[in-house]
C-alpha positions as CSV (number, residue, x, y, z in Angstrom):
1,X,86.3,102.5,102.8
2,X,86.8,101.2,106.4
3,X,89.7,102.0,108.6
4,X,92.4,99.3,108.8
5,X,91.3,96.6,111.3
6,X,93.9,95.4,113.8
7,X,94.0,91.6,114.0
8,X,94.5,90.4,117.6
9,X,96.5,87.1,117.6
10,X,95.3,83.9,119.1
11,X,97.3,82.8,122.2
12,X,95.8,79.3,122.6
13,X,95.1,76.3,120.5
14,X,91.6,75.8,119.1
15,X,88.7,73.8,120.5
16,X,85.7,75.0,118.6
17,X,82.7,74.2,116.4
18,X,81.9,76.7,113.7
19,X,78.8,77.2,111.5
20,X,79.9,78.4,108.1
21,X,77.8,80.5,105.7
22,X,76.3,78.7,102.6
23,X,78.3,78.5,99.4
24,X,78.1,81.5,97.1
25,X,78.7,79.3,94.1
26,X,75.9,76.9,95.0
27,X,73.4,79.7,96.2
28,X,73.7,81.6,92.9
29,X,73.4,78.5,90.7
30,X,70.4,77.3,92.7
31,X,68.7,80.7,92.4
32,X,68.9,80.6,88.6
33,X,67.7,77.0,88.6
34,X,64.8,77.8,91.0
35,X,63.8,80.7,88.7
36,X,63.9,78.4,85.7
37,X,62.1,75.5,87.3
38,X,58.4,74.5,87.3
39,X,57.2,75.1,90.9
40,X,58.3,76.8,94.1
41,X,61.7,76.1,95.6
42,X,63.0,76.9,99.1
43,X,66.7,77.1,99.5
44,X,67.9,76.1,103.0
45,X,71.2,77.3,104.4
46,X,71.4,80.0,101.7
47,X,74.1,82.6,101.8
48,X,73.1,86.2,102.3
49,X,76.0,88.3,101.0
50,X,76.6,91.1,98.5
51,X,76.9,88.6,95.5
52,X,73.7,86.7,96.4
53,X,71.7,89.9,97.1
54,X,72.7,91.1,93.6
55,X,71.3,87.9,92.1
56,X,68.1,88.2,94.2
57,X,67.5,91.9,93.3
58,X,68.0,91.0,89.6
59,X,65.5,88.2,89.8
60,X,62.9,90.4,91.5
61,X,63.5,93.2,89.0
62,X,62.8,90.6,86.3
63,X,59.4,89.8,87.9
64,X,60.2,86.7,89.9
65,X,58.4,86.2,93.2
66,X,61.1,85.8,95.9
67,X,60.8,85.7,99.7
68,X,63.6,85.6,102.2
69,X,64.1,84.8,105.9
70,X,67.7,85.7,106.8
71,X,67.3,84.4,110.4
72,X,66.3,81.0,109.1
73,X,68.8,81.3,106.1
74,X,66.1,80.5,103.6
75,X,65.1,81.9,100.2
76,X,61.9,80.9,98.4
77,X,61.6,81.4,94.6
78,X,58.5,80.8,92.5
79,X,59.8,79.3,89.2
80,X,58.4,80.4,85.9
81,X,59.1,77.2,83.9
82,X,61.7,78.7,81.6
83,X,60.0,82.0,81.2
84,X,61.2,85.5,82.2
85,X,58.3,87.8,83.2
86,X,59.8,91.2,82.5
87,X,60.7,91.8,78.9
88,X,62.9,94.8,79.7
89,X,65.0,95.8,82.7
90,X,68.2,97.5,83.8
91,X,70.3,95.3,86.0
92,X,73.5,95.8,88.0
93,X,75.8,92.9,88.6
94,X,78.2,94.7,90.9
95,X,81.5,92.8,90.9
96,X,79.8,89.4,91.1
97,X,81.1,87.1,88.4
98,X,78.4,84.5,89.0
99,X,75.6,87.0,88.6
100,X,77.3,88.6,85.6
101,X,77.7,85.4,83.6
102,X,74.7,83.4,84.8
103,X,72.3,86.3,84.2
104,X,73.6,87.1,80.8
105,X,73.0,83.5,79.6
106,X,69.6,83.4,81.5
107,X,68.3,86.6,79.8
108,X,68.9,85.2,76.3
109,X,65.9,82.9,77.0
110,X,63.4,85.9,76.9
111,X,62.8,86.1,73.1
112,X,62.1,89.7,72.2
113,X,63.4,91.0,75.6
114,X,65.8,93.9,75.9
115,X,68.0,94.3,79.0
116,X,70.8,96.7,79.9
117,X,73.5,95.4,82.2
118,X,76.3,97.1,84.0
119,X,78.5,96.5,87.1
120,X,81.2,98.0,89.3
121,X,84.2,99.6,87.5
122,X,86.2,96.4,88.3
123,X,83.5,94.2,86.6
124,X,84.0,96.1,83.4
125,X,87.4,94.5,83.0
126,X,86.4,90.9,83.9
127,X,86.2,88.3,81.1
128,X,82.8,88.0,79.3
129,X,83.8,87.6,75.7
130,X,83.7,83.8,75.7
131,X,80.1,83.8,76.8
132,X,79.0,86.7,74.6
133,X,80.6,85.1,71.5
134,X,78.9,81.8,72.2
135,X,75.5,83.5,72.6
136,X,76.0,85.3,69.3
137,X,77.1,82.1,67.6
138,X,73.9,80.3,68.8
139,X,71.9,83.3,67.6
140,X,70.5,83.5,71.1
141,X,71.3,87.2,71.7
142,X,72.6,90.4,70.1
143,X,74.7,92.8,72.0
144,X,75.2,96.6,71.9
145,X,78.3,97.6,73.9
146,X,78.4,101.0,75.7
147,X,82.1,100.9,76.4
148,X,84.7,98.4,75.3
149,X,83.5,95.6,73.0
150,X,83.1,92.3,74.9
151,X,82.7,93.9,78.3
152,X,80.2,95.6,80.5
153,X,78.1,97.8,80.1
154,X,76.0,96.5,77.3
155,X,72.4,96.0,76.1
156,X,71.3,92.4,75.4
157,X,68.6,91.8,72.9
158,X,67.3,88.2,73.6
159,X,66.4,85.9,70.7
160,X,66.0,82.6,72.6
161,X,67.8,79.3,72.5
162,X,66.6,77.5,69.3
163,X,69.3,74.9,69.0
164,X,72.6,74.8,67.3
165,X,76.3,74.5,68.2
166,X,78.8,77.1,69.6
167,X,82.3,77.2,70.9
168,X,82.6,78.7,74.4
169,X,86.1,79.8,75.5
170,X,85.9,79.3,79.2
171,X,89.6,79.3,79.9
172,X,89.4,82.5,81.8
173,X,86.4,81.4,83.9
174,X,84.5,78.1,84.0
175,X,81.4,80.2,84.9
176,X,81.2,81.0,81.2
177,X,80.4,77.3,80.5
178,X,78.3,76.9,83.6
179,X,76.1,79.8,82.5
180,X,75.3,78.1,79.3
181,X,74.8,74.7,81.0
182,X,72.2,76.2,83.3
183,X,70.1,78.2,80.9
184,X,70.5,76.8,77.4
185,X,68.5,73.5,78.1
186,X,65.4,75.7,78.9
187,X,65.2,76.7,75.2
188,X,63.2,75.0,72.4
189,X,65.8,72.7,70.8
190,X,69.0,70.8,71.7
191,X,72.2,72.8,72.0
192,X,75.8,71.6,71.9
193,X,78.7,73.6,73.4
194,X,82.4,72.9,72.6
195,X,84.5,74.0,75.5
196,X,87.7,71.9,75.8
197,X,90.2,72.4,78.6
198,X,87.8,74.0,81.1
199,X,88.7,73.6,84.8
200,X,86.5,70.7,86.0
201,X,85.4,71.2,89.6
202,X,82.9,74.1,89.2
203,X,81.5,72.6,86.0
204,X,80.9,69.3,87.9
205,X,79.2,71.4,90.6
206,X,76.9,72.8,87.9
207,X,76.1,69.3,86.6
208,X,75.1,68.1,90.1
209,X,72.8,71.1,90.8
210,X,71.1,70.7,87.4
211,X,70.4,67.0,88.2
212,X,69.0,68.1,91.6
213,X,66.5,70.1,89.6
214,X,65.4,67.2,87.5
215,X,67.8,67.6,84.5
216,X,69.2,64.6,82.6
217,X,73.0,64.2,82.9
218,X,74.9,66.2,80.2
219,X,76.5,64.2,77.5
220,X,80.2,65.1,77.1
221,X,82.4,63.6,74.4
222,X,86.2,63.2,74.2
223,X,86.6,66.5,72.4
224,X,85.0,68.5,75.3
225,X,81.6,69.0,73.6
226,X,78.6,69.2,75.8
227,X,75.2,68.1,74.4
228,X,72.2,69.6,76.1
229,X,68.7,68.3,75.4
230,X,65.9,70.8,75.5
231,X,64.1,70.1,78.8
232,X,62.2,71.6,81.7
233,X,63.6,71.9,85.2
234,X,61.4,70.7,88.1
235,X,61.5,72.1,91.6
236,X,62.8,69.7,94.2
237,X,60.7,71.6,96.7
238,X,63.5,72.2,99.2
239,X,67.2,72.2,98.5
240,X,70.0,72.4,101.1
241,X,72.9,74.7,100.3
242,X,76.3,73.2,101.3
243,X,78.5,75.3,103.6
244,X,81.2,77.4,101.7
245,X,84.4,75.4,101.5
246,X,86.4,78.4,100.3
247,X,85.4,80.0,103.6
248,X,86.3,76.7,105.4
249,X,89.9,77.1,104.1
250,X,90.6,80.0,106.4
251,X,89.6,78.1,109.5
252,X,91.4,74.9,108.4
253,X,94.5,77.0,108.0
254,X,94.0,78.7,111.4
255,X,93.7,75.3,113.0
256,X,97.0,74.2,111.3
257,X,99.0,77.2,112.6
258,X,97.4,77.3,116.0
259,X,96.9,73.7,116.8
260,X,93.9,72.1,118.4
261,X,90.7,71.2,116.6
262,X,87.7,72.6,114.9
263,X,84.4,71.0,113.9
264,X,82.4,72.1,110.8
265,X,78.9,70.7,110.6
266,X,76.8,70.0,107.5
267,X,79.7,68.6,105.5
268,X,79.9,65.0,104.5
269,X,82.5,62.7,103.0
270,X,81.7,63.7,99.4
271,X,81.1,67.4,99.2
272,X,80.0,69.1,96.0
273,X,82.7,71.8,96.0
274,X,86.1,71.2,94.6
275,X,87.8,73.3,97.3
276,X,87.4,70.3,99.5
277,X,90.8,69.3,98.0
278,X,92.5,72.1,99.9
279,X,92.6,69.6,102.7
280,X,95.1,67.6,100.7
281,X,97.5,70.6,100.7
282,X,97.3,71.1,104.4
283,X,97.6,67.4,105.1
284,X,101.3,67.8,104.1
285,X,101.7,70.1,107.1
286,X,100.1,67.8,109.6
287,X,96.4,68.8,109.5
288,X,94.1,65.9,109.7
289,X,90.5,66.1,108.6
290,X,87.9,63.4,109.3
291,X,84.3,63.4,108.1
292,X,81.6,61.5,109.9
293,X,78.0,62.1,111.0
294,X,77.7,64.9,108.4
295,X,80.5,66.9,110.1
296,X,84.1,67.6,109.4
297,X,86.6,67.4,112.3
298,X,90.0,69.1,111.7
299,X,92.9,68.8,114.0
300,X,96.6,69.6,114.2
301,X,98.5,68.1,117.2
302,X,101.9,69.8,116.5
303,X,101.7,73.3,115.0
304,X,105.4,73.8,115.7
305,X,106.1,71.0,113.3
306,X,104.3,72.3,110.3
307,X,107.4,73.6,108.5
308,X,108.5,71.8,105.4
309,X,111.0,72.2,102.6
310,X,110.4,73.5,99.1
311,X,107.1,72.5,97.5
312,X,105.4,73.0,94.1
313,X,101.6,72.9,94.3
314,X,99.2,73.2,91.4
315,X,96.2,75.2,92.6
316,X,94.5,75.3,89.2
317,X,91.4,73.4,90.3
318,X,91.2,75.0,93.8
319,X,92.4,78.5,92.9
320,X,90.2,80.4,95.4
321,X,92.2,78.8,98.2
322,X,95.7,79.7,96.8
323,X,95.5,83.1,98.6
324,X,94.8,81.3,101.9
325,X,98.0,79.2,101.5
326,X,100.1,82.0,100.1
327,X,99.2,84.4,103.0
328,X,100.3,82.0,105.7
329,X,103.4,80.9,103.7
330,X,105.7,83.0,105.9
331,X,105.0,80.6,108.7
332,X,105.7,77.4,106.7
333,X,109.5,77.4,106.2
334,X,111.4,76.6,103.1
335,X,109.8,77.9,99.8
336,X,106.8,77.2,97.7
337,X,105.9,77.6,94.0
338,X,102.2,78.0,93.6
339,X,101.2,77.4,89.9
340,X,98.2,77.0,87.7
341,X,96.7,80.3,88.8
342,X,97.0,82.5,85.7
343,X,93.2,82.9,85.4
344,X,93.1,84.6,88.8
345,X,94.6,87.7,87.2
346,X,91.1,88.3,85.9
347,X,89.0,87.9,89.0
348,X,88.0,90.5,91.6
349,X,91.5,91.9,91.1
350,X,94.8,90.6,89.7
351,X,95.3,88.2,92.5
352,X,98.8,87.1,91.5
353,X,100.2,90.7,91.4
354,X,98.3,91.6,94.5
355,X,99.6,88.7,96.5
356,X,103.2,89.3,95.3
357,X,103.0,92.9,96.3
358,X,101.6,92.2,99.8
359,X,104.0,89.4,100.6
360,X,106.9,91.5,99.4
361,X,105.9,94.3,101.8
362,X,106.0,91.7,104.6
363,X,109.7,91.0,103.7
364,X,109.2,87.8,101.7
365,X,111.1,87.1,98.5
366,X,108.5,86.6,95.7
367,X,109.0,85.8,92.0
368,X,105.9,86.5,89.9
369,X,105.2,84.6,86.7
370,X,102.3,84.6,84.3
371,X,100.5,81.8,86.1
372,X,102.6,81.2,89.2
373,X,104.2,82.7,92.4
374,X,107.4,81.4,94.0
375,X,107.7,82.5,97.6
376,X,111.0,82.2,99.5
377,X,110.1,82.3,103.1
378,X,111.8,84.9,105.4
379,X,110.3,84.6,108.8
380,X,113.0,86.7,110.5
381,X,112.4,89.6,108.1
382,X,108.6,89.4,108.8
383,X,109.3,89.7,112.5
384,X,111.8,92.5,112.0
385,X,109.3,94.5,110.0
386,X,106.6,93.9,112.5
387,X,108.8,95.1,115.3
388,X,109.9,98.2,113.3
389,X,106.3,99.1,112.7
390,X,105.5,98.5,116.4
391,X,108.4,100.8,117.5
392,X,106.7,103.6,115.5
393,X,103.3,102.9,117.1
394,X,102.1,101.4,113.9
395,X,101.0,98.0,112.5
396,X,101.9,96.3,109.2
397,X,98.9,97.0,107.0
398,X,97.7,94.8,104.1
399,X,96.0,96.2,101.1
400,X,92.9,94.1,100.0
401,X,92.2,95.5,96.5
402,X,88.4,95.4,97.2
403,X,88.9,91.6,97.2
404,X,87.4,89.6,100.1
405,X,89.9,86.8,99.8
406,X,92.9,89.0,100.5
407,X,91.1,90.3,103.7
408,X,90.3,86.9,105.0
409,X,93.5,85.2,104.0
410,X,95.8,87.8,105.7
411,X,93.5,87.9,108.7
412,X,94.6,84.3,109.4
413,X,98.3,85.3,109.1
414,X,97.6,88.1,111.6
415,X,96.0,85.7,114.0
416,X,99.4,84.1,114.5
417,X,101.1,85.5,117.7
418,X,104.2,86.5,115.7
419,X,105.7,88.7,118.5
420,X,104.6,86.4,121.3
421,X,102.9,89.1,123.3
422,X,99.3,88.6,122.2
423,X,99.1,92.1,120.7
424,X,98.2,93.0,117.1
425,X,101.0,93.4,114.6
426,X,99.1,93.3,111.4
427,X,96.0,95.2,110.2
428,X,93.6,94.7,107.3
429,X,92.6,97.6,105.1
430,X,88.9,97.7,104.0
431,X,87.7,94.7,106.0
432,X,84.2,95.4,104.8
433,X,85.0,93.9,101.4
434,X,84.3,90.5,103.1
435,X,80.6,91.4,102.6
436,X,80.9,89.9,99.1
437,X,80.8,86.3,100.4
438,X,81.2,86.2,104.2
439,X,79.8,89.4,105.8
440,X,80.4,88.2,109.4
441,X,83.9,86.8,108.9
442,X,85.6,89.0,111.4
443,X,82.9,88.6,114.0
444,X,83.3,84.8,113.7
445,X,87.1,85.1,114.1
446,X,86.6,87.3,117.2
447,X,84.2,84.8,118.7
448,X,86.6,82.0,118.2
449,X,89.4,84.0,119.9
450,X,87.2,85.0,122.8
451,X,86.0,81.5,123.4
452,X,89.6,80.3,123.8
453,X,90.5,83.2,126.1
454,X,87.5,82.5,128.4
455,X,88.3,78.8,128.6
456,X,92.0,79.2,129.4
């Protein structure tokens, strides 16, 4: 556990260009597809973080040949054309939802294989039953649970995908459906999966990556049934990983509250990731984002005019970014109801409860519902609590619950010069948790701040 990290506020508007790490969601999907494919694949702009390292270690443990060059941000994987070399292994998935679900469905391919999987204590409570039940219904795997039924740890005995139909309840996480969409087609016969009501953006991302590796488009009927033909993936040779748009949300929010502009390269007009729609939320507050020449340019000309009245925003399809918006809500005026986020209670932590607790400690009035938060903004109370802490030689300190998104979201709030003296008023507990998806987040934030100081 790291000591709380004081956040030094920005005292000038932005004028910067920032290179973001690759998307975790895309990197881990592409790693599975590269392992399944026929041929060797080099992933360019790949993310190197705890979650992607967990996936890499798992693939290497399973006998796949992988080589990495972190300086060049590349990972090369020799695909085994739908086969898994090792017929037994012990794997740790940490607290990586993508690794947990994608690997479980992937291992079912290895007919006769036996694999023991476990993760961090927090992972043992994250939803897996929708995937496990679908694999059992397909007769693709059997499970022996070593704790609570339907959760990690367990031993998986693989039986292979040999066709059939299953229902996959992916209401708690669309990764459950994506896991099946990635691996089931590499079996010996067509498979159909019924999964109505799933959140669309991450599933669409999975479709696009499958097609980049040579798969035919998935057939989806009006009932939410996905028909997957048995097929082989083919390596595209090289595949470029898009920058992480969940990570982009922090710097877009920073630009909105500080003013000025920021450029983010390697992003076009039609990005793969659904979190691109967070831009629509910030547009309401005066942030403008243009995309041209494979680069985003974000600007806010009047940060003092970003306050607005009450709003209700459905974050269901962009839920990773709800924490970004909620954390800076004390600066936005009025009140906001953030809804459609019930599934985030089952992610790295209970994100609704955690956000309610931290905003309440900062003096905001928060009403917590099953799938929503209503935040009544109290900027004067936030300042009063910051001054009271300062008078004691302390800073307001935010708990992060071992959740990277709490750390990064509240760091943006702390970057605001609340007390107008350029001195820290807020600190982030356990900043190292950002290693899950953005290991160098605080270094990037510091660099942006120092660039503005040196130019003013």
